[in-house]
C-alpha positions in Angstrom: 93.3 107.7 99.3 92.5 104.3 100.9 88.9 104.5 102.2 89.5 102.2 105.2 92.6 104.2 106.3 90.7 107.5 105.7 87.8 106.3 108.0 90.3 105.1 110.7 92.0 108.5 110.5 88.7 110.3 110.9 87.6 108.2 113.8 90.9 108.8 115.6 90.6 112.6 115.1 87.1 112.5 116.4 88.1 110.7 119.6 91.1 113.0 120.0 89.0 116.2 120.0 85.9 114.6 121.4 83.5 115.5 118.7 80.9 113.7 116.6 82.7 111.9 113.7 80.3 113.5 111.3 81.8 116.9 112.1 85.0 115.7 110.4 83.4 114.3 107.2 85.2 116.9 105.1 88.6 116.1 106.4 90.7 114.0 104.1 93.3 111.5 105.3 96.0 113.8 104.1 94.7 116.6 106.4 93.1 119.0 103.9 89.5 119.9 103.4 87.9 119.5 100.0 89.0 122.3 97.7 92.0 123.2 99.8 95.4 122.8 98.3 97.8 120.7 100.4 100.6 122.7 102.0 103.1 120.3 100.6 102.9 119.3 97.0 103.2 115.6 96.3 105.8 114.4 93.7 105.9 110.9 92.3 109.2 109.1 92.8 110.4 107.3 89.7 110.0 103.5 90.1 113.8 102.9 89.8 114.5 105.5 92.6 111.9 104.3 95.0 113.4 103.2 98.3 112.7 99.8 99.9 110.2 100.4 102.7 111.1 98.9 106.0 108.3 97.4 108.2 106.3 100.0 110.1 107.8 100.4 113.6 105.8 101.1 116.7 108.1 103.4 118.8 105.8 103.2 121.9 105.9 99.4 122.0 109.3 99.2 123.6 108.1 101.4 126.5 104.9 99.5 126.8 106.8 96.2 126.8 109.2 97.3 129.5 106.4 98.6 131.7 104.5 95.3 131.4 107.6 93.2 132.1 108.1 95.0 135.4 104.4 95.0 136.4 103.9 91.3 135.5 106.7 90.5 138.0 105.4 92.9 140.6 101.6 93.2 140.2 101.1 94.7 143.7 103.1 97.7 142.8 100.1 98.9 140.8 98.5 100.0 144.1 101.4 102.3 144.9 101.5 103.5 141.3 97.9 104.5 141.3 98.4 106.4 144.6 101.3 108.3 143.1 99.2 109.1 140.0 96.4 110.3 142.2 98.8 112.6 144.1 100.0 114.0 140.8 96.4 114.5 139.6 96.8 112.1 136.8 94.5 109.3 135.6 95.0 105.8 137.1 96.8 103.1 135.2 94.5 101.5 132.6 94.4 99.7 129.3 94.2 103.1 127.7 97.9 103.6 128.4 98.6 101.1 125.7 98.2 101.0 121.9 99.1 97.4 121.3 96.1 95.1 121.5 98.0 92.3 123.4 99.4 94.9 125.8 95.9 96.2 126.5 94.7 92.7 127.2 97.6 92.1 129.6 97.0 95.3 131.4 93.3 94.4 132.0 94.4 91.0 133.3 96.8 92.7 135.7 94.0 94.8 137.1 91.7 91.8 137.4 94.4 89.8 139.2 94.4 92.4 142.0 90.6 92.5 142.2 90.3 88.9 143.3 91.6 87.1 146.4 91.3 83.5 145.4 95.0 83.1 144.3 98.3 84.9 144.1 98.2 87.7 141.4 101.0 86.3 139.4 99.4 82.8 139.4 96.1 84.3 138.4 97.7 86.0 135.4 99.4 82.8 134.2 96.2 80.9 134.7 93.8 83.2 132.9 95.9 84.5 130.1 94.3 83.5 126.8 96.1 81.3 124.4 96.9 84.3 122.2 98.6 86.0 125.1 100.7 83.0 126.3 103.6 83.7 123.9 103.8 87.4 124.9 103.5 86.5 128.6 106.2 83.9 128.4 108.6 86.3 126.6 107.9 89.1 129.2 108.5 86.7 132.1 112.0 85.9 130.9 114.5 86.7 133.7 116.3 90.1 133.7 120.0 90.1 133.4 122.0 91.2 136.4 121.2 91.4 140.1 117.6 91.9 141.3 116.8 95.6 141.9 115.3 96.8 145.2 111.6 97.3 145.6 112.1 101.1 145.5 114.1 100.9 142.3 111.4 98.7 140.7 108.8 101.2 141.7 110.8 104.2 140.3 111.4 102.4 137.0 107.7 101.5 136.6 106.5 105.0 137.5 109.1 106.8 135.3 108.4 104.4 132.3 104.6 105.1 132.6 105.2 108.9 132.8 107.5 108.8 129.7 104.9 106.7 127.8 102.1 109.2 128.6 104.3 112.2 127.8 105.1 110.7 124.4 101.4 110.1 123.6 100.4 113.6 124.8 103.0 115.2 122.6 101.9 113.2 119.6 98.3 114.2 120.3 99.3 117.9 120.6 101.1 117.7 117.3 98.1 116.2 115.6 95.8 119.0 117.0 98.2 121.7 115.7 98.1 120.3 112.2 94.3 119.8 112.4 93.8 123.4 113.5 95.4 124.6 110.3 92.9 122.6 108.3 89.6 123.7 109.9 89.8 127.4 109.1 86.3 129.0 109.1 84.9 126.3 111.4 84.6 128.2 114.6 82.9 125.5 116.7 85.4 122.8 115.6 88.4 125.1 116.3 87.0 125.8 119.8 86.9 122.1 120.5 90.4 121.7 119.3 91.6 124.6 121.4 89.9 123.2 124.5 91.4 119.8 124.0 94.8 121.2 123.3 94.6 123.2 126.6 93.7 120.0 128.4 96.7 118.1 127.0 99.0 121.0 127.9 97.8 120.9 131.5 98.3 117.1 131.6 101.8 117.6 130.2 102.6 120.1 133.0 101.4 117.6 135.6 103.5 114.8 134.0 106.6 117.1 134.2 105.9 117.6 138.0 105.2 114.0 138.8 108.8 112.7 139.0 109.3 114.9 142.1 106.9 112.7 143.9 108.8 109.5 143.0 112.2 110.3 144.3 112.8 109.0 147.8 109.0 108.4 148.2 109.4 105.1 149.9 106.2 105.7 151.9 104.2 104.7 148.8 105.6 101.1 149.0 
């Protein structure tokens, strides 16, 4: 019912299925069109029985953080990672792999550090990280426990973490499309867009499942 949340929901759906936002003006934040009954009736919980709500968690943040912790220590691995992604017919690493704003900014800084040759990539990142990023950068540069892994193990960890992160997002998007498909009955053009996007995500998911075969023992990428 919150108009700001409803507008954000509509914008995300429009980006997801790549249509003009105006095509979704009838979709409510709960997923139903005006005049449609919701599939699940809503019941009010008595005040005394209401549970205490925990802070909203971001399940993808842990994967994002682990990926950045590895890449910030080994920025040059990004070249090998992108070659692997190209072989797997997947998009190159970018800020779009992250949902957290600070992670998006760090990923852009990583890419910029490799596009210049004035200083070492790690030094460039430390030098040009904004004040708002310094705390996150400092936390992610804390030493790992245990012995230092080999270059191949680092590469495998980075590649597998990115693939897991992308698979999680693709599955989430597919779930949203399936729910949305139930709510646009009678809108043939919109359903066609959803079907097309769902097919594209399914193809991406198939490529993600095949990509790990390219990682194992692929030391030639390093």
